N, C-alpha and C positions, 0 to 999 in steps of 0.2 A: 774218833775218826772212823772206826770200824762200822758203827751204825750208819754214819753218813754215806760210806761207800755202798752199803747194802741198800740204802734209800735211792741212791743214784742208779745203781744196777736195776732196781725194781722199776724206776721211771723209764729208763732206756728200754727195758723189756716191754713195758706197756706201749711205747711208741711203735716198736717193731711189730708187736702183735696186732695193733690197730691197722697198721699199714698192710699186714698180711690179710686180715679179715675184710678190709675194704675192697679187696679183689673180687669178693663175692658180691655181685651187683644186687642180689636180692636182699642182702642184709639191711637191717634197720638200725641206725645209730641210736635212736631212742630206746629200742628194745635191748640193744647191747648195753647201754648205760643202765637201764632198769635192772637187768640181771647182774650187772657188775656191782651196783650198789647193794643189791640183795646179798650176794655172796660175801661182800666186804663187811657188811653189818653182821652176818652170820659168823664169820671168822672172829670178829671183834667180840661177839657175845661169848664164844667158847674160850677166848683168851682171858676173859674177865676173871679176876679173883673175887667171886661174888661175896665172899665172907667180908671183904674190906669195902664193898660198895655201899655208900651211904647217899641218901638223896640230898643233894645240895642244889638249891634252885638255880644258882649261878651256872653251875656245870651243865645242867640240863638245858636251860634257856640259851646259853652261849653255844652249846653244841648244835642245837636246832638252827640257830642263826648262821653258823658257819656251814652247816649242811645245805641251807638254802643258797648261800653264796656259791658253794661248790657246784650245784646244779646250774644256777644262773650263769656261772662262768662259762660253762659249755655253750649255752644258748648265745651269749654275747660273743664268744669266740667264733662260733659258727657264722654269725651275722657279719663279723669283722672280716672273716676269710672271703666271704662273698663280695664285700664292699671294698675292703682295703688290701686284700691279698694275703696269702699265707705267711710270707716271710716277714712282712711288717707286723702282722698279728702276733707271731711268735716273739718277735723282737720286743714288742710292747709288753707282753707277758713277762719276759725276762727282766726288762728294765724296771718293772713294778716292784722289784726287790728293794727299791729305794724306800718304799713305805715301811716294811718291817725294820729296815736299817735305821731310819729316822726314829721310829718308835723305840728301838733298843737303846739308842744313844740318849735320847731326851727323856724317855719315861723310865727305862730300866737302868740308866746311868752306866752303860757299857763304855769302856774307854777305847778310842780308836788310835792305835799306834800308827806311826808313819807308814810302815810297810802294809798294814791293813788298808789304810786310806788309799795308798797308791794302787794296791791290788784291786780294790773295789772300782776305782776310776778306770783302770785298764779293762776290767771285765765289762763295765757299763759301756765303754767305747766299743768293745767287740759286739755287744748286743745291739747297739744302735746301728752298727755297720750291717747287721743282718737284714735290716729293713729295706724295702724297696720304695723309695720316695717318689718314683716316677708315676705311680698310680694317683688318680684323683681321690683325695682323702675325705673320709667322713670323720671330722675331728671329734664329734660327739661320741661316736662309737669307740674311737681310740681312747678317749678319756674314761668312758665307762669301763672298758676292758682293763685299763691301767688301774683304776680305782678298785674294781671288784677283785682282780687277781691279787693286788697288794694287800687288801683287807683279808682275803681268804688265807694268804700266807702268814700274815701278822697274827691271825687268830690262833695259830698253833703255838706261837711264842707266848701270847697272852694266857692261854690255858696252862702252859708249862709253868708260868709264874704264879698265876692266881688259882688255878684249878686244884681241887682238893681230892678228887677221885683218881682212880687208876686211868692210865692212858687208854686202855681198851674200852672202858666204860664210855669215855668221851667219844671215841671213834665209833662205838656202837650207835650212840644217839645221833651222831653226825651223819653216818652213812644211812641209817634208818630214815632220817628226815629227808635226805636227798632221794632215797628210794620212793618214799610216799609222794613227794612232789613230782618226781619223774613219772610215777604211775598215773597221776591225775592228768598230766600233759599227754602221756601216751594214749590214754583212753579217749581223750577229747580230740587229739590231733592225728594220731597215726592209726592205731587199732589193727594194723596188719601184723599177724602173728607168723613168725618164721622161726622154726625150732633151732636152726643153726645160729641165729642171732642170740638166742638165749644161751646156747653153749659157748659162743664167743664171749659173751658177757661174763659167764662164770669163770672162764679162763683169765680174762683181763682183771676181774675182781680180786684175784689172789695177790698179784704183785701190787695192785692199787692200794689194798689195805696195808700191805707190808711197807710200801713207800712212805705212807703217812706215819705208820707205827715206828719205823726205824728213824725217821726224821725227828719225831718228837723225842725219841730216846737220845738222839745225838745232841739235842738242845740242852740236855742235862750236863753235857761234858764240854760243849763248845759254845763260844760266844755267838749270838745270833748274827753279829756283824761279820763273822767268819763263815758260819754254817750256810746262810742263805746264798752268798755269792758262790761258794764252793758247790752247792747243790745245783744252781742254775748253770754254771760253767761246766760242771761234770756231766750234766745231762746233754748239753749241746755237743761237747767233745765226744761223748759216747755215741750220740746220734750221727755225727759226721763219720766216725769210724765204722759203725755198723752199716751205714749207707754205702761206704766203699767196699767193705769186706763181704757183707751179706747180699746187698742189693746191687752191687757192681756199678754204683754211681760214679760219675766223673765230676768231682768238685770243680767249681769255677775258682778263679783267682781270689775273689772276695771271700769264699769259704775257707781257703787256705789261710788268708790273713786273719780271719775270725778265729780259726783253730789255734794258730800260734799266739795270738794275743791272749786267748783264754788260758793256754798253757803257761804263758808268762805270768798272767794274773794269779793263777793258782800257786805257782812257785813263790811269788812275792808274798801272797797271803800267808804262806806257811813258813816264811823266814822268822827265826826267833831273834 
């Protein structure tokens, strides 16, 4: 549970840092992502126990594949925000935890107790309530975001089960792949260099790497059917609390309902 709390904390920190950096109108999100992936891959490289690193084709190819999904997820998410709105986009990303949950139950034979099943349903209900269904929807973009996010998240569990190398090696290849793809897109699409964006990305890259690192660690001690819902709900709860405490936001009634549903879901998940 300790590693999961660290992963949740890192994720909440990323959200607040991005919110802070977006106040700088000159900043380029592609450049922030580029430097973020660079520093995340660098941290992973220095974390590696290079004595134990062995070249396994599956580990390398799979890490590259998940790295591509990581970057594509941002692009799809960005398009969804513009077309379907931010609340629905975030909701779809959270609900996509269904994919790693199904994978864990049917492929890895994890058992779902009654309390875990009820907790998951409550948390999914809360995530669905987050969405704004009043906007005119693009169902194709919603489906692609759901599928891509779910596959990206499920990839961490798949590596935890089938991967033979150290976690840091996997993350090094993953973030390096995302960096190289982002670099190509940046050179062809953006090209505007802004030093502060690089600095912002370096800052975000630190908790970004630790978020994935600690979550992979947590999967060694927790069932995926518990870890994924706890991560998603913990990030949303942390986001709501920091919005109130740091950003002085005034939550709507729906946000309070989501907050208390998530708290209830987390409590039920942890019942023994």
